[in-house]
C-alpha positions as CSV (number, residue, x, y, z in Angstrom):
1,M,2.8,73.2,23.1
2,R,3.1,76.9,22.1
3,I,3.2,77.9,25.8
4,Y,5.9,75.2,26.5
5,C,8.0,76.6,23.6
6,Q,7.6,80.1,24.9
7,Y,8.5,79.0,28.4
8,Q,11.6,77.1,27.0
9,T,12.7,80.2,25.0
10,T,12.2,82.4,28.0
11,L,14.2,80.1,30.2
12,I,17.1,79.9,27.7
13,F,17.1,83.7,27.4
14,L,17.2,84.1,31.2
15,L,20.0,81.6,31.5
16,F,21.9,83.5,28.8
17,L,21.2,86.8,30.5
18,A,22.4,85.5,33.8
19,F,25.6,84.1,32.3
20,W,26.2,87.4,30.5
21,L,25.6,89.5,33.6
22,Y,27.9,87.2,35.6
23,F,30.6,87.4,33.0
24,W,30.6,91.2,32.9
25,Y,30.4,91.4,36.7
26,Y,33.5,89.2,36.8
27,L,35.3,91.4,34.4
28,L,34.2,94.6,36.1
29,I,35.3,93.7,39.7
30,D,38.6,92.4,38.3
31,L,39.4,95.4,36.2
32,V,38.3,97.9,38.8
33,Y,39.2,96.3,42.1
34,G,41.3,93.2,41.2
35,V,39.4,91.0,43.6
36,T,38.0,88.2,41.4
37,H,39.6,85.7,43.7
38,L,36.5,86.4,45.9
39,V,34.2,85.1,43.1
40,I,36.2,82.5,41.1
41,P,38.9,80.3,42.5
42,L,42.4,81.0,41.3
43,Q,43.5,78.7,38.4
44,P,47.1,79.8,37.6
45,L,48.3,79.4,34.1
46,K,51.6,77.7,33.0
47,N,54.2,80.0,31.5
48,R,52.4,83.0,32.9
49,E,53.4,86.6,32.0
50,L,55.9,88.0,34.5
51,K,54.6,91.0,36.5
52,A,56.8,92.8,39.0
53,F,55.6,95.3,41.6
54,V,58.3,97.7,42.7
55,T,57.8,98.2,46.5
56,S,61.1,100.2,47.0
57,A,63.6,102.2,45.0
58,Y,66.3,104.1,46.9
59,Y,69.0,106.3,45.4
60,Y,72.1,106.7,47.6
61,P,74.3,109.8,46.8
62,T,76.8,108.3,49.2
63,S,76.8,104.8,50.7
64,K,79.4,103.0,52.9
65,S,78.3,99.5,51.6
66,L,76.6,100.0,48.3
67,G,78.9,102.6,46.9
68,D,78.2,106.2,45.9
69,N,75.4,106.9,43.4
70,A,73.9,103.5,44.0
71,V,70.3,102.4,43.6
72,A,68.7,99.6,45.6
73,L,65.4,98.0,44.4
74,V,62.9,95.7,46.1
75,M,60.2,94.0,44.0
76,S,57.5,91.4,44.3
77,I,57.4,89.2,41.1
78,N,55.2,86.3,40.1
79,L,58.0,83.7,39.7
80,G,55.5,81.0,40.4
81,R,54.4,78.6,43.1
82,N,55.9,75.1,43.1
83,Q,55.7,73.4,46.5
84,E,57.7,70.4,45.2
85,E,60.8,72.6,45.1
86,Y,60.5,73.8,48.7
87,L,62.9,71.3,50.2
88,E,65.4,71.8,47.4
89,I,65.3,75.5,48.0
90,E,65.6,75.0,51.7
91,S,68.6,72.8,51.2
92,G,70.5,75.3,49.2
93,K,69.2,75.3,45.6
94,S,70.0,78.5,43.7
95,T,67.2,81.0,44.0
96,D,68.8,83.8,41.8
97,S,66.2,85.5,39.6
98,G,68.3,86.6,36.6
99,E,69.1,90.1,35.6
100,I,67.3,93.4,35.3
101,S,68.3,96.4,33.1
102,I,68.3,99.9,34.7
103,W,68.5,103.1,32.7
104,A,69.4,106.2,34.7
105,K,69.5,109.9,33.6
106,N,70.8,113.1,35.1
107,A,70.9,116.6,33.5
108,T,73.8,115.8,31.2
109,T,74.1,112.1,30.5
110,S,72.5,108.7,30.9
111,I,73.7,105.1,31.6
112,L,72.3,101.7,31.0
113,V,73.3,99.0,33.4
114,N,72.5,95.3,33.7
115,T,72.6,94.0,37.3
116,P,71.8,90.7,38.9
117,S,68.5,90.3,40.8
118,I,68.6,88.2,43.9
119,R,65.8,86.2,45.2
120,V,65.0,86.9,48.9
121,T,62.1,84.5,49.5
122,P,63.7,81.1,50.4
123,H,60.7,79.0,49.5
124,N,58.0,78.4,46.9
125,F,54.8,78.5,48.8
126,C,53.7,81.7,47.2
127,E,53.2,83.0,43.7
128,M,54.8,86.4,44.5
129,V,58.5,86.3,45.4
130,T,60.5,89.1,46.9
131,I,63.7,90.0,44.9
132,F,66.5,92.6,45.5
133,A,68.8,94.4,43.1
134,T,71.5,97.0,43.4
135,T,74.0,98.8,41.2
136,Q,75.9,102.0,40.9
137,L,74.6,104.7,38.5
138,L,75.4,108.4,38.0
139,P,75.7,111.4,40.3
140,N,72.6,113.6,40.7
141,I,70.1,111.2,39.2
142,Q,66.9,112.7,37.9
143,S,65.1,109.6,36.6
144,I,65.3,105.8,36.8
145,L,63.8,103.5,34.3
146,L,63.5,99.7,34.3
147,V,64.1,98.5,30.8
148,A,62.5,95.5,29.0
149,E,63.0,94.2,25.4
150,D,60.3,96.4,24.0
151,G,60.0,99.4,26.2
152,S,60.8,100.9,29.6
153,T,59.0,102.0,32.8
154,E,60.0,105.1,34.8
155,I,59.7,104.4,38.5
156,P,59.6,106.8,41.5
157,F,62.6,106.7,43.8
158,S,63.5,108.2,47.2
159,I,66.6,109.3,49.0
160,P,67.1,107.2,52.2
161,S,67.4,108.6,55.6
162,Y,70.7,110.1,56.6
163,K,69.6,111.3,60.0
164,P,71.7,109.5,62.6
165,R,69.8,106.8,64.6
166,D,71.2,104.5,67.2
167,F,68.8,101.6,66.8
168,V,65.8,101.3,64.5
169,V,63.0,98.7,65.1
170,C,61.2,97.7,61.9
171,L,57.8,96.2,62.6
172,S,56.1,93.8,60.3
173,P,53.1,95.3,58.5
174,L,50.1,95.9,60.8
175,Y,46.8,94.6,59.5
176,V,43.4,95.2,61.2
177,F,45.6,96.1,64.2
178,E,43.8,96.7,67.5
179,Q,46.2,95.7,70.3
180,W,46.8,99.2,71.7
181,Q,48.4,97.8,74.9
182,N,51.2,96.2,72.9
183,F,51.7,99.4,71.0
184,L,52.1,101.5,74.1
185,L,54.4,99.0,75.7
186,S,56.7,98.8,72.7
187,V,56.9,102.4,71.8
188,H,57.8,103.5,75.4
189,I,60.3,100.6,75.9
190,Y,62.1,101.3,72.6
191,K,62.2,105.1,73.3
192,K,63.6,104.5,76.8
193,F,66.6,102.4,75.7
194,G,67.5,104.4,72.6
195,G,65.4,102.8,69.9
196,F,63.2,104.4,67.1
197,L,60.1,102.6,65.9
198,H,59.2,102.3,62.2
199,L,55.6,101.1,61.5
200,Y,54.4,99.7,58.2
201,L,50.6,100.3,58.3
202,I,47.9,98.6,56.3
203,S,44.9,99.0,58.5
204,V,44.2,99.8,62.2
205,V,41.2,100.8,64.3
206,S,40.7,104.5,64.1
207,P,41.3,105.6,67.7
208,L,44.6,103.7,67.7
209,F,45.7,105.4,64.5
210,S,45.1,108.8,66.2
211,L,47.2,107.6,69.1
212,M,50.0,106.6,66.7
213,K,50.0,109.9,65.0
214,Q,50.6,111.7,68.3
215,Y,53.6,109.5,69.0
216,E,54.8,110.2,65.5
217,S,54.6,113.9,66.1
218,A,56.7,113.4,69.3
219,D,59.4,111.6,67.2
220,Y,58.9,108.2,68.9
221,L,58.2,106.6,65.6
222,K,57.5,106.9,61.9
223,I,54.3,105.6,60.2
224,Q,54.7,104.4,56.6
225,A,51.7,103.5,54.5
226,W,52.1,100.0,53.0
227,P,49.9,99.6,49.9
228,R,49.2,96.1,48.8
229,V,50.7,94.7,45.7
230,N,48.3,95.2,42.9
231,F,48.3,94.8,39.1
232,P,45.3,96.8,37.8
233,F,43.3,95.5,34.8
234,I,45.2,92.2,35.0
235,M,43.0,89.1,35.4
236,P,43.9,86.8,38.3
237,K,44.5,83.8,36.1
238,Y,47.7,85.7,35.0
239,V,48.7,87.0,38.4
240,D,46.7,87.3,41.7
241,P,48.8,89.1,44.4
242,F,45.9,89.0,46.8
243,V,46.3,85.3,46.9
244,G,50.0,85.0,46.4
245,V,51.7,87.6,48.7
246,E,53.3,86.2,51.9
247,F,52.2,87.9,55.2
248,Q,51.3,91.3,53.7
249,N,54.6,91.4,51.8
250,Q,56.6,91.2,55.1
251,A,60.0,90.4,53.6
252,A,59.7,93.4,51.3
253,A,58.8,95.6,54.2
254,Y,61.7,94.4,56.3
255,T,64.1,94.9,53.4
256,D,62.6,98.4,52.7
257,C,63.3,99.4,56.3
258,L,66.8,98.1,56.1
259,L,67.5,100.1,53.0
260,Q,65.8,103.2,54.3
261,Y,68.0,103.4,57.4
262,K,71.1,101.7,55.9
263,E,73.2,104.9,56.1
264,S,71.8,106.3,59.3
265,A,71.3,103.6,61.9
266,Q,74.0,101.8,63.8
267,F,71.8,98.7,64.3
268,I,68.4,97.6,62.9
269,T,66.1,94.8,64.0
270,F,63.0,93.3,62.3
271,L,60.2,92.2,64.7
272,D,56.5,91.7,65.2
273,I,54.5,94.0,67.4
274,D,54.4,91.3,70.1
275,D,58.2,91.0,70.2
276,V,60.1,93.3,72.6
277,I,63.9,93.5,73.3
278,I,64.7,94.7,76.8
279,P,68.4,95.3,77.2
280,R,69.9,93.5,80.2
281,L,73.7,93.7,79.7
282,A,73.9,97.5,79.4
283,P,71.8,100.7,79.9
284,T,71.1,101.1,76.1
285,Y,70.5,98.9,73.1
286,V,73.7,100.0,71.3
287,E,75.9,99.3,74.4
288,E,74.3,95.8,74.7
289,F,74.9,95.0,71.1
290,Q,78.5,96.2,71.2
291,K,79.1,94.2,74.3
292,I,77.8,91.0,72.6
293,I,79.9,91.6,69.6
294,G,83.0,92.5,71.6
295,S,86.2,92.5,69.6
296,Q,84.8,90.4,66.7
297,K,85.1,92.0,63.3
298,R,82.6,92.3,60.4
299,I,79.7,90.9,62.3
300,S,76.6,91.3,60.1
301,Y,74.0,90.4,62.7
302,I,73.2,89.1,66.2
303,I,70.6,86.3,66.6
304,Y,68.3,86.8,69.5
305,H,66.0,83.9,70.5
306,Q,62.3,84.4,71.3
307,K,61.0,83.3,74.7
308,S,57.3,83.3,75.3
309,Y,55.5,85.0,78.2
310,N,51.9,84.9,79.4
311,L,50.3,88.3,80.0
312,K,47.1,89.8,81.4
313,V,46.2,93.3,80.4
314,S,43.3,95.6,81.4
315,K,40.8,96.1,78.6
316,R,40.1,99.6,80.0
317,S,42.5,102.3,79.0
318,S,41.6,104.2,82.3
319,E,43.3,101.4,84.2
320,F,46.3,101.0,82.0
321,S,49.9,101.5,83.1
322,I,53.1,100.2,81.5
323,S,54.6,99.0,84.8
324,K,51.4,97.2,85.7
325,M,51.4,95.5,82.3
326,L,55.1,94.4,82.7
327,K,54.6,93.2,86.3
328,N,52.0,90.7,84.9
329,L,54.5,88.9,82.7
330,K,54.9,85.2,83.4
331,F,57.4,83.1,81.6
332,R,56.0,80.2,79.6
333,D,58.4,77.3,80.3
334,G,58.7,74.6,77.6
335,N,59.0,74.9,73.8
336,F,57.0,78.0,73.4
337,G,58.5,80.9,71.6
338,S,61.4,79.0,70.0
339,G,61.8,81.4,67.0
340,Q,64.7,83.7,66.2
341,K,65.1,87.3,65.1
342,I,68.2,89.3,64.1
343,V,69.7,92.6,65.1
344,A,71.6,93.7,62.0
345,N,74.6,95.9,61.3
346,P,73.1,97.6,58.1
347,R,76.6,98.1,56.6
348,Y,77.0,94.3,56.2
349,L,73.4,93.4,55.1
350,N,71.5,94.5,52.0
351,Y,68.3,92.5,52.3
352,T,66.5,90.2,54.6
353,W,63.7,87.7,54.9
354,I,61.2,87.2,57.7
355,E,63.4,84.8,59.6
356,P,67.3,84.7,59.9
357,T,68.8,83.5,56.6
358,S,72.3,83.4,55.2
359,F,72.1,86.7,53.4
360,S,75.3,88.3,54.8
361,M,78.0,89.8,52.7
362,A,81.0,87.7,51.9
363,G,83.7,87.8,54.6
364,T,81.2,88.5,57.4
365,S,79.9,86.4,60.3
366,Y,77.2,86.5,62.9
367,V,76.8,86.0,66.7
368,D,74.2,83.7,68.2
369,T,73.7,85.1,71.7
370,D,72.4,83.4,74.8
371,K,72.9,86.5,77.0
372,N,69.5,88.0,76.4
373,V,66.3,87.0,74.6
374,I,63.3,88.6,72.8
375,T,60.4,88.8,75.2
376,Q,57.5,87.5,73.1
377,L,54.0,88.5,74.3
378,D,52.6,85.3,73.0
379,N,49.6,84.7,75.2
380,I,47.7,87.9,76.1
381,K,44.4,88.0,77.8
382,W,42.2,91.1,78.1
383,T,40.5,91.2,81.5
384,N,38.2,93.5,83.4
385,S,40.8,94.0,86.2
386,I,44.2,92.7,86.9
387,S,46.0,92.2,90.2
388,T,49.8,92.9,90.4
389,T,52.5,92.4,92.8
390,S,55.0,95.1,93.7
391,Q,57.8,93.0,92.2
392,A,59.3,93.8,88.8
393,P,59.0,90.9,86.2
394,L,61.6,88.2,86.3
395,Y,63.9,87.1,83.4
396,L,62.8,83.6,82.3
397,N,62.9,81.2,85.3
398,S,65.7,83.1,87.1
399,S,65.6,85.3,90.1
400,E,67.0,88.3,88.1
401,Y,64.8,91.1,86.9
402,L,63.7,91.3,83.3
403,I,63.5,95.1,83.8
404,S,64.5,97.0,87.0
405,P,62.0,98.8,89.2
406,E,63.7,102.1,88.4
407,N,63.2,101.6,84.7
408,L,59.5,100.7,85.3
409,E,59.1,104.1,87.0
410,D,60.7,105.8,84.1
411,L,58.4,104.2,81.7
412,D,55.3,105.3,83.6
413,S,56.7,108.8,83.9
414,D,57.2,108.9,80.1
415,F,53.7,107.7,79.5
416,Q,52.3,110.4,81.8
417,K,54.4,113.0,80.0
418,M,52.8,112.0,76.7
419,Q,49.3,112.2,78.3
420,K,50.0,115.8,79.3
421,S,52.1,117.2,76.5
422,F,50.4,115.6,73.6
423,E,46.9,115.2,75.0
424,I,46.7,111.5,74.3
425,D,44.4,111.2,77.4
426,Q,41.7,112.5,75.1
427,I,42.2,109.5,72.8
428,L,42.6,106.8,75.4
429,P,38.9,106.5,76.3
430,D,38.0,105.7,72.6
431,L,40.4,102.7,72.4
432,P,38.7,99.3,72.0
433,S,37.9,97.3,75.1
434,K,37.6,94.0,73.2
435,L,39.4,92.2,70.4
436,Y,37.3,92.1,67.2
437,Y,39.8,90.5,64.7
438,F,43.0,89.4,66.3
439,N,41.9,86.1,67.8
440,S,40.1,84.8,64.7
441,V,42.9,85.8,62.3
442,R,45.6,84.2,64.6
443,S,43.6,81.0,65.0
444,C,43.1,80.8,61.3
445,L,46.8,81.2,60.5
446,T,47.8,78.7,63.0
447,K,45.3,76.1,61.7
448,K,45.9,76.7,58.0
449,Y,49.6,77.5,57.9
450,F,51.8,77.3,60.9
451,N,50.6,73.8,62.0
452,Y,51.4,72.4,58.5
453,V,54.8,74.0,58.4
454,K,55.6,72.7,61.9
455,L,54.7,69.2,60.8
456,E,56.5,69.7,57.5
457,K,53.4,68.9,55.5
458,Y,54.5,71.2,52.7
459,G,52.1,69.8,50.2
460,K,49.1,71.0,52.2
461,T,50.6,74.4,52.9
462,Q,48.9,77.4,51.4
463,C,50.5,80.8,50.8
464,P,49.7,82.8,54.0
465,G,48.3,85.7,52.1
466,P,45.5,88.1,53.1
467,Q,42.9,85.8,51.5
468,M,43.7,83.0,53.9
469,C,41.7,84.3,56.8
470,K,38.3,85.9,56.5
471,F,36.7,88.0,59.2
472,Q,33.4,89.7,59.5
473,K,33.0,93.4,59.1
474,R,32.0,94.8,62.5
475,W,29.5,97.6,62.2
476,G,30.4,100.5,64.5
477,V,34.1,99.6,64.5
478,Q,35.9,102.3,62.5
479,C,39.1,101.5,60.8
480,V,41.8,103.5,58.9
481,H,43.3,101.7,55.9
482,V,45.9,102.5,53.3
483,N,45.1,103.4,49.7
484,A,47.2,104.4,46.8
485,T,47.1,105.1,43.0
486,H,47.8,102.0,40.9
487,V,48.3,102.8,37.2
488,L,47.6,100.6,34.1
489,M,50.8,99.7,32.5
490,K,51.6,98.7,28.9
491,K,52.6,95.1,28.7
492,L,56.3,94.6,28.2
493,N,58.5,91.5,27.5
494,P,59.7,89.7,29.5
495,I,58.6,91.7,32.6
496,T,56.0,94.4,33.0
497,Y,56.8,96.7,36.0
498,Y,54.2,98.3,38.3
499,Y,54.2,100.5,41.3
500,A,51.9,102.4,43.7
501,S,52.1,106.2,44.1
502,D,50.7,108.8,46.4
503,P,49.7,106.5,49.3
504,Y,47.3,107.9,51.8
505,F,45.1,106.7,54.7
506,T,41.3,106.8,54.6
507,S,38.5,105.6,56.8
508,D,35.8,105.2,54.1
509,M,35.2,101.4,54.4
510,G,35.8,100.2,57.9
511,C,37.8,97.0,58.6
512,V,37.7,94.7,55.7
513,P,40.1,92.1,54.1
514,Q,42.7,94.0,52.1
């Protein structure tokens, strides 16, 4: 009997110890890493505390559309997830988010302004919602603070680009990115026809990152670190951005890019890495856009329709050429690639979502063009060897060229120039010869998200956040990923504001969900 009691006491003690260790493990990983969603399922609370993550803050000494001394803000805020409201929002229900208070100071004075915040995300699938706000402040601003009822938070801000650009291509955030052929094709095509590429980077295989850096040094593109939304030391039952952020905060990235080049670019587009615009109506992008717009006034954007192509590419970098890749394009007839993207005049657009939405300024219009399409590299196969014809690729089902033989030669020459001048030929052999992550992540998103949206089964639709699709860490596959400083903030009412500072790239943990 005594032995039984001792056994029972020991068992109770061990159970208590296990529970105690589990509880403190839960708190530790949440407070340090903010990843308790990996251990305990999210159970959101009603009337949760509002947390806003400031992704962008730009101060414009001069602006043609926002006015001089203006500030523009982009935030992700946990306004909640209510799938029942999806259809109401889609049908025009107001999505305004209220007001925010901004306190600005220069060397001699200060100003406090209340300004409306506008909801950008047009649905309620996700807990985190993108919002935009703008107002005019003071000349020569030195500090900007977001004010709550019981305190304020000073936020970092930047001056947008004023360097003239004809056409800026803003790519959606790249996550465990490994399709180096897509990258090389895009960067050379956009350069050829007068475009400049802006990359938002979360993680990428290491050799491809080295390749990107060489193209950045040659002024083909700009790489911007894109830290994830994070609220340190906040338990996920209050807010869990790892679960609730849509497509790596894609709408915030697009709007950030729009604001960043608002005063410098004639036109801006917002694409994925597998989308390519090849001008057909004129020798350059700007000339094509101007030709489509014609004499129409105050056009805020042009809608281009996506058309899907099959494509075979060599898995070996030693056999790669841009012309060979393009000559293998085959149009996928049918309902493939039926999406839309926009080319915006940044003077008439202040924010944007992932797909075309009615966010234009009052008194503006748009053009829906059928004169050209977005070439969507929708079905790509990596093969040991590819056979090509001498013929340039054709536009859709027509007998017209998608791109001329002369332009194909120019693209190859430009690639060869980069090999010689920037020594990228030393990087090419290290590029991956197989896909480790892309196929599994794409298949998962299709199964868990896109199929439900296509069938309008909104009640079963999850937020397409980074937690949705898991993948195995591949030993021996090196990755570069973004990191940043996230600071503990004092709780404010009604909203506590957070931000990331000092973003940088590191390769200390390989390719992992982030």
